[in-house]
C-alpha angles and dihedrals in degrees: 000000000000089000090058091050091048093050091047090050090050092052090049090050089056090054089054087059090053090049090052089059089055091049090054098040101030112136095217137029090245090058090050092050093049091050090049089050089050090051091049093049091047090050089053090051090051091052091050092049095047097045094082092038096057093029096231109139091190089075089071090056091047091052090052092051091049090051091053092048091050091055091051091049092053092048091050093048093046092049092049093044093050091051090053091052092054094053 
């Protein structure tokens, strides 16, 4: 089963590379933020997949912290973006 988790984590790591291209080439800031959110969510999924493989339970806590930080980042961007639209 650990081989399946490792392969899935490797595939997810490849999608982070694709997301990095969108962050660099994104035409708007919203596209860049969505790609960064995708990369963050994928990173969380990788941590959750690798936690049982490497037998480090702290990775689950780290994934939870990253998920909370991602939600705060989206809220901050949305608030700033909506202020810019009003002005």
